[in-house]
DOVOLUM-175399 format. One line per field, with one value per residue (C-alpha): residue in one letter; x, y, z. Coordinates in Angstrom, 3 decimals, always signed. Example, Ala and Ser with C-alpha at 12.3 -4.5 7.8 and 13.67 -1.06 7.14 Angstrom:
2
residu c(A:S)
east c(+12.300:+13.670)
north c(-4.500:-1.060)
up c(+7.800:+7.140)
END
This chain:
404
residu c(M:S:D:I:P:V:A:P:V:T:S:E:T:P:A:G:S:R:H:R:E:E:R:L:H:A:L:D:N:L:R:A:V:A:M:L:L:G:I:V:L:H:A:A:L:S:F:M:T:L:P:I:P:W:I:A:R:D:V:S:R:N:F:G:F:D:V:L:V:G:F:I:H:G:F:R:M:Q:L:F:F:F:L:A:G:F:F:G:N:L:L:W:Q:R:L:G:A:R:E:F:L:R:Q:R:G:K:R:I:G:L:P:F:L:L:G:M:A:T:L:M:P:A:I:I:I:I:W:G:W:S:E:L:R:A:E:P:R:P:T:Q:R:Q:Y:G:E:L:T:F:F:S:I:P:T:G:H:L:W:F:L:E:M:L:L:I:L:Y:A:G:A:A:L:L:A:W:L:G:T:K:L:K:L:D:G:V:L:P:R:L:D:T:A:F:D:W:F:F:T:R:S:W:K:P:L:L:V:L:P:P:S:L:L:C:L:W:S:G:P:M:L:G:E:V:D:H:A:G:L:R:L:L:P:A:I:R:A:V:A:Y:Y:G:L:F:F:L:V:G:W:W:L:H:R:R:R:H:H:L:D:A:L:Q:R:G:L:W:F:G:F:A:L:A:L:L:G:M:V:A:L:G:A:G:H:L:S:Q:V:G:P:T:D:P:S:H:F:T:V:R:L:L:G:L:A:G:A:S:L:Y:A:W:G:M:T:F:A:V:T:G:W:F:L:K:F:A:G:Q:H:H:P:W:I:R:Y:L:A:D:A:S:Y:W:C:Y:L:L:H:L:P:L:V:L:W:L:Q:V:L:V:A:K:W:P:V:N:G:W:L:K:F:S:L:I:M:V:V:N:V:L:V:L:L:A:S:Y:H:W:C:V:R:Y:T:W:L:G:R:L:L:N:G:P:R:E:R:S:K:A:A:A)
east c(-0.111:+2.993:+2.015:-1.751:-3.821:-1.000:+2.532:+5.602:+8.679:+9.365:+12.034:+8.979:+8.516:+9.240:+12.519:+10.849:+8.639:+7.500:+7.897:+10.161:+10.150:+11.758:+9.638:+7.426:+7.973:+5.737:+2.762:+3.814:+3.772:+0.524:-1.000:+0.111:-1.267:-4.613:-4.565:-3.569:-6.082:-8.656:-7.458:-7.982:-11.248:-12.761:-11.354:-13.149:-16.685:-18.057:-17.203:-19.170:-22.153:-23.944:-25.995:-24.739:-25.273:-21.939:-20.969:-20.883:-22.019:-19.520:-20.586:-17.929:-18.986:-17.554:-18.179:-14.501:-14.859:-17.573:-14.967:-12.305:-14.153:-15.830:-12.255:-10.950:-14.042:-14.863:-11.733:-9.945:-11.218:-11.681:-8.020:-7.283:-9.009:-7.356:-3.990:-5.128:-6.035:-2.550:-0.640:-2.897:-1.822:+1.794:+1.285:-0.619:+1.932:+4.710:+2.994:+0.692:-3.106:-2.775:+0.075:-1.698:-4.955:-2.993:-0.900:-3.957:-5.920:-3.000:-2.412:-5.969:-8.435:-6.684:-6.542:-10.238:-11.170:-9.035:-10.526:-13.951:-13.294:-11.389:-11.805:-15.453:-16.443:-14.663:-16.157:-19.800:-19.015:-17.796:-20.701:-22.875:-21.133:-21.604:-25.387:-25.475:-23.711:-25.915:-28.503:-31.230:-30.911:-31.589:-34.673:-33.084:-29.583:-27.672:-26.075:-29.400:-30.524:-27.815:-28.682:-26.371:-26.449:-26.603:-23.404:-21.251:-17.723:-16.932:-13.811:-12.662:-15.055:-12.498:-10.577:-13.798:-14.217:-10.676:-11.259:-14.239:-12.353:-9.466:-11.615:-13.449:-10.295:-9.332:-12.508:-12.522:-8.987:-10.006:-12.973:-10.633:-8.442:-11.290:-13.002:-9.634:-10.147:-6.490:-6.848:-9.240:-6.448:-4.874:-7.899:-8.800:-5.316:-5.575:-9.038:-7.603:-4.493:-6.911:-8.989:-6.010:-4.129:-7.285:-6.914:-10.744:-11.012:-12.849:-15.603:-15.658:-16.257:-19.092:-22.029:-21.263:-20.113:-23.507:-25.453:-23.840:-24.153:-27.902:-29.277:-27.034:-28.264:-27.299:-26.135:-22.393:-22.657:-22.678:-23.513:-23.823:-20.058:-19.308:-22.855:-23.558:-21.683:-22.092:-21.781:-24.336:-23.930:-23.679:-20.772:-18.835:-19.358:-18.455:-15.212:-14.498:-14.456:-11.478:-9.939:-10.146:-8.575:-5.617:-5.312:-5.124:-2.941:-0.260:-0.656:+0.157:+2.239:+4.217:+1.050:+2.196:+3.849:+0.543:-0.633:+2.162:+0.930:-2.048:-2.230:-3.905:-6.826:-7.321:-7.393:-9.752:-12.190:-11.847:-12.641:-15.582:-17.032:-16.409:-18.313:-21.265:-21.557:-21.279:-23.991:-26.225:-25.779:-26.305:-29.429:-31.302:-33.701:-36.440:-37.642:-40.938:-39.293:-39.659:-35.832:-34.855:-33.908:-31.857:-30.050:-29.445:-27.728:-25.610:-24.370:-23.698:-22.065:-20.051:-19.118:-18.102:-15.930:-14.148:-13.519:-11.863:-10.456:-8.453:-7.655:-5.758:-4.423:-3.207:-1.509:+0.127:+1.492:+2.941:+4.625:+6.144:+6.889:+6.934:+8.914:+11.910:+12.953:+13.364:+13.516:+11.252:+8.608:+9.274:+8.656:+5.547:+4.224:+4.859:+3.292:+0.033:-1.760:-1.501:-2.372:-5.517:-6.902:-6.338:-7.251:-11.088:-11.688:-9.318:-10.658:-14.347:-13.555:-11.826:-14.576:-16.973:-14.654:-14.209:-17.616:-18.952:-15.746:-16.450:-13.263:-12.598:-13.129:-9.680:-8.105:-9.972:-9.392:-5.797:-5.624:-7.433:-4.847:-1.714:-2.781:-3.706:-0.371:+1.615:-0.174:-0.446:+3.216:+4.439:+2.398:+3.513:+7.185:+7.269:+4.480:+4.181:+7.166:+9.565:+6.691:+4.431:+1.582:+4.167:+5.065:+1.385:+0.485:+3.625:+5.907:+9.422:+11.349:+14.872:+15.949:+18.715:+21.777:+20.288:+16.793:+18.157)
north c(-0.058:+2.346:+4.995:+4.930:+6.734:+9.335:+8.624:+9.484:+10.989:+9.201:+9.935:+11.316:+14.208:+17.363:+18.950:+22.391:+20.798:+23.250:+21.165:+18.331:+16.372:+13.328:+10.149:+8.812:+4.948:+4.376:+5.930:+4.253:+0.777:+1.505:+2.380:-0.954:-3.005:-1.277:-2.407:-5.888:-6.127:-5.697:-9.010:-10.663:-9.283:-10.333:-13.956:-14.191:-13.036:-16.339:-17.976:-15.557:-16.857:-13.265:-13.722:-11.316:-10.722:-12.557:-14.755:-17.891:-19.314:-21.833:-25.091:-24.500:-21.054:-20.085:-16.925:-16.281:-14.824:-12.536:-11.195:-10.991:-9.252:-7.030:-5.969:-5.008:-3.519:-1.189:+1.107:-0.106:+2.209:+5.135:+4.801:+4.565:+8.021:+9.563:+8.568:+9.634:+13.166:+13.380:+12.545:+14.298:+17.633:+16.679:+16.203:+19.487:+21.468:+19.793:+19.764:+22.707:+22.422:+21.636:+18.903:+17.449:+16.888:+15.496:+12.906:+11.904:+11.331:+9.059:+7.146:+6.886:+7.712:+5.483:+2.209:+2.841:+3.045:+0.005:-1.857:-1.399:-2.411:-5.609:-6.751:-5.854:-8.007:-10.942:-10.519:-10.466:-13.430:-15.481:-14.281:-15.740:-18.925:-19.080:-18.853:-21.544:-23.670:-22.819:-25.298:-24.336:-22.037:-18.419:-16.723:-13.364:-12.405:-10.951:-8.159:-6.960:-5.634:-3.538:-0.077:+2.789:+4.126:+0.672:-0.634:-2.029:-0.895:-3.658:-3.168:-0.383:+2.015:+3.408:+4.884:+6.859:+8.068:+9.083:+11.074:+12.836:+13.743:+15.168:+17.055:+18.435:+19.583:+21.103:+22.967:+24.119:+25.352:+27.300:+28.788:+29.930:+31.788:+33.382:+34.544:+35.694:+33.554:+33.087:+35.235:+32.513:+29.606:+30.674:+30.586:+27.311:+26.109:+27.249:+25.351:+22.048:+22.408:+22.520:+19.661:+17.165:+17.705:+16.408:+12.692:+12.478:+13.796:+10.704:+11.921:+15.491:+13.857:+11.719:+13.978:+14.346:+10.757:+9.564:+11.835:+10.313:+6.709:+7.010:+6.323:+3.739:+0.398:-1.442:-0.762:+0.678:+0.851:+4.305:+2.902:-0.183:+0.501:-1.010:-1.904:+1.260:+3.648:+6.696:+6.637:+8.126:+11.999:+10.686:+8.196:+11.041:+13.264:+10.389:+9.379:+13.083:+13.665:+11.242:+12.689:+16.292:+15.431:+13.694:+16.644:+19.263:+17.028:+17.346:+21.239:+20.821:+17.842:+18.628:+17.028:+13.739:+13.348:+13.675:+10.462:+8.628:+9.649:+8.111:+5.000:+2.969:+5.450:+5.421:+1.513:+1.768:+3.964:+1.532:-1.509:+0.255:+1.139:-2.318:-3.847:-1.376:-1.867:-5.982:-5.866:-3.821:-6.438:-9.420:-7.919:-8.093:-5.525:-4.954:-1.341:-1.747:-2.806:+0.022:-0.034:+0.317:+3.771:+3.551:+0.168:+1.859:+5.097:+3.033:+0.825:+3.881:+5.684:+2.510:+2.308:+5.780:+5.402:+2.404:+3.989:+7.135:+5.521:+2.795:+5.412:+7.441:+4.816:+2.414:+5.534:+6.374:+2.818:+2.673:+6.028:+4.875:+1.304:+0.758:+3.569:+1.757:+1.156:-2.389:-3.390:-6.399:-4.051:-1.457:-3.966:-5.246:-1.613:-1.226:-4.355:-3.694:-1.484:-4.026:-6.989:-5.245:-4.346:-7.751:-10.014:-9.993:-12.117:-14.736:-14.779:-15.066:-18.090:-19.951:-19.259:-20.666:-23.759:-24.592:-23.692:-27.229:-28.880:-30.720:-29.041:-26.881:-23.269:-21.990:-24.290:-23.337:-19.459:-20.222:-22.009:-19.125:-16.646:-18.692:-19.006:-15.253:-14.285:-16.448:-15.570:-11.769:-11.399:-13.330:-11.259:-8.017:-8.910:-10.477:-8.664:-5.149:-3.917:-2.865:-2.600:+0.481:-0.924:-0.553:+2.959:+3.754:+2.663:+3.546:+5.550:+4.174:+1.545:+0.770:-2.933:-3.315:-5.749:-8.093:-8.140:-8.739)
up c(-0.002:+0.365:-2.074:-1.444:-0.794:-1.236:-2.219:+0.018:-1.727:-4.912:-7.858:-9.797:-7.331:-9.251:-8.350:-7.463:-4.734:-1.987:+0.872:+2.200:+5.269:+6.756:+5.740:+8.439:+8.243:+11.297:+9.227:+5.916:+7.836:+9.392:+5.989:+4.685:+7.667:+7.322:+3.655:+4.278:+6.968:+4.400:+2.960:+6.122:+6.628:+3.326:+3.839:+7.229:+6.087:+4.728:+8.055:+10.065:+12.185:+11.640:+8.422:+6.051:+2.220:+1.049:-1.832:+0.424:+3.899:+4.924:+6.493:+9.288:+10.554:+13.959:+16.133:+16.500:+13.109:+13.931:+16.553:+13.995:+11.435:+14.152:+15.481:+11.902:+10.252:+12.954:+12.608:+9.560:+6.908:+9.207:+10.009:+6.374:+5.689:+8.593:+7.024:+3.710:+4.859:+6.624:+3.497:+1.206:+3.018:+2.773:-1.053:-1.317:+0.189:-1.611:-5.221:-5.216:-6.095:-9.869:-9.532:-6.656:-8.644:-11.619:-9.452:-7.458:-10.689:-12.045:-8.894:-7.650:-10.544:-13.232:-10.891:-10.149:-13.756:-14.651:-11.667:-12.721:-16.235:-15.216:-11.559:-11.043:-14.281:-12.770:-9.289:-10.667:-12.743:-9.792:-7.851:-10.508:-10.354:-6.901:-6.963:-9.721:-7.320:-4.438:-3.075:-2.981:-5.845:-4.792:-6.057:-6.306:-7.318:-4.214:-6.197:-7.536:-10.790:-12.453:-13.488:-14.022:-10.399:-8.913:-10.682:-7.749:-6.915:-4.606:-2.791:-5.070:-3.483:-1.241:-4.465:-5.344:-1.921:-2.052:-5.146:-3.762:-0.532:-2.517:-4.823:-1.650:-0.176:-3.310:-3.617:+0.003:-0.637:-3.726:-2.142:+0.803:-1.520:-3.596:-0.376:+1.146:+4.465:+5.155:+8.259:+9.660:+9.457:+12.815:+14.585:+13.176:+14.076:+17.752:+17.654:+16.302:+18.851:+21.721:+20.354:+19.489:+22.830:+24.631:+25.541:+25.410:+21.977:+20.806:+22.892:+21.109:+17.675:+18.898:+18.038:+14.443:+13.804:+15.646:+13.250:+9.940:+11.468:+12.546:+9.125:+8.048:+6.831:+10.030:+13.436:+12.904:+9.167:+7.301:+3.963:+1.770:+0.718:-2.884:-3.667:-5.853:-7.909:-5.937:-2.099:+0.354:+1.426:+4.980:+4.012:+2.466:+5.654:+7.930:+6.296:+5.491:+9.334:+9.563:+6.416:+7.788:+11.190:+9.332:+6.860:+9.683:+11.860:+9.156:+9.200:+12.796:+12.826:+16.034:+17.625:+16.441:+19.736:+21.579:+19.963:+21.478:+24.910:+26.987:+24.740:+27.282:+27.734:+23.889:+23.808:+26.851:+25.142:+21.971:+24.077:+25.897:+22.460:+20.980:+24.020:+23.476:+19.773:+20.217:+22.945:+20.464:+17.790:+20.159:+21.618:+18.201:+19.224:+16.427:+15.509:+17.092:+20.646:+23.170:+23.910:+20.191:+20.489:+23.611:+22.196:+18.789:+20.434:+22.724:+19.800:+17.510:+20.232:+20.765:+17.125:+17.060:+20.098:+18.861:+15.404:+16.812:+19.899:+17.607:+15.102:+17.425:+19.654:+16.861:+15.159:+18.443:+18.946:+15.545:+15.968:+19.245:+18.436:+14.725:+13.177:+12.243:+8.706:+7.483:+3.707:+4.038:+5.753:+2.964:+0.319:+1.815:+2.133:-1.725:-2.340:-0.414:-2.673:-5.513:-3.365:-2.091:-5.336:-6.911:-3.787:-3.945:-7.082:-5.813:-2.130:-3.643:-5.668:-2.955:-0.506:-2.870:-3.583:-0.104:+1.387:+1.510:+2.648:+6.037:+7.660:+10.521:+9.554:+10.691:+8.410:+5.284:+6.484:+6.545:+3.158:+1.547:+3.052:+2.179:-1.379:-1.588:-0.029:-2.280:-5.420:-4.769:-3.685:-6.742:-8.915:-7.486:-7.813:-11.355:-13.008:-11.230:-9.239:-12.098:-14.655:-15.881:-13.170:-10.622:-11.853:-12.046:-8.561:-6.495:-8.787:-10.144:-8.395:-9.349:-9.203:-6.942:-7.802:-5.155:-6.502:-10.155)
END
């Protein structure tokens, strides 16, 4: 994932760049982990006991997979957009508005279009194949009737969301310049400084997060991500909150040290939030139940606390303990973007293939993961890293003598 959503310094960065700063290996590594956790998440979905609209319902389902998916899904994309905002501002300062939009269009927009033209047809074909194998045969296709606005984006939805958020940031900057609002920035910086230095800042962003999550399709979900071409406005607002905090943090990056303090409190808030969200799911309270409003409010508050608590605490943990540079970690970080883009058709095919095997679910899950890791890393190394695809996704890479 190294250079997504925004690429660090590469050899293609213009010589006249406005801003340079030391590479933050901790955040590069964290960005890669967030990307690779998506493969783990998708590989585990067919083994969950919670009934969800997925390609396969494995015969070896286990509640442990519900916990694993909940742990990852509750904060991963929120953390990802937080980091996207941070590195987005870095690129904005370095490249300027026009070059920033051009570079984002190349690194994010082109992969999105190529993925929609190649990966999504493959996913739809595999999904249809799974329904042909199902017994009894489903009466309605899970991916629904296709219209222009219901074209699924699958796991590529995050690229579209990034493009929307980058365009929004550029539009706000342009409006600020036209309206001559530069004088407001110092006051906004002061307000951000106060907010970010509070250990209980996840509580401060609870109200807007709750507002975005309230109308979601299920408890803790803001949108049917990937099931339609255009995301819901509430989803743009929700992930935009994390993007905005990350963007402003880079403006005030001396506060990165604040994330490394009080980690226990952040993780404690996240644990409290996860328990509240999990209790809301397990209660299975219907809309007509008198306690529905209370359960929903507590569950969504838990979802918000978990997302923000984990975003801040995990980032602080990586800054404190995982900031060292190691060539093999750098390699995995570079590979993570390609691996995530390509993994879903392979995961889905394997899930359908093993769904009826009378084998322990954890063994089948491990098999899916091992096959994916081997295939994806091999394809990256020999087909991507030093090719035009690698230059498109991550920028130029020079082949070392050892690699050659």
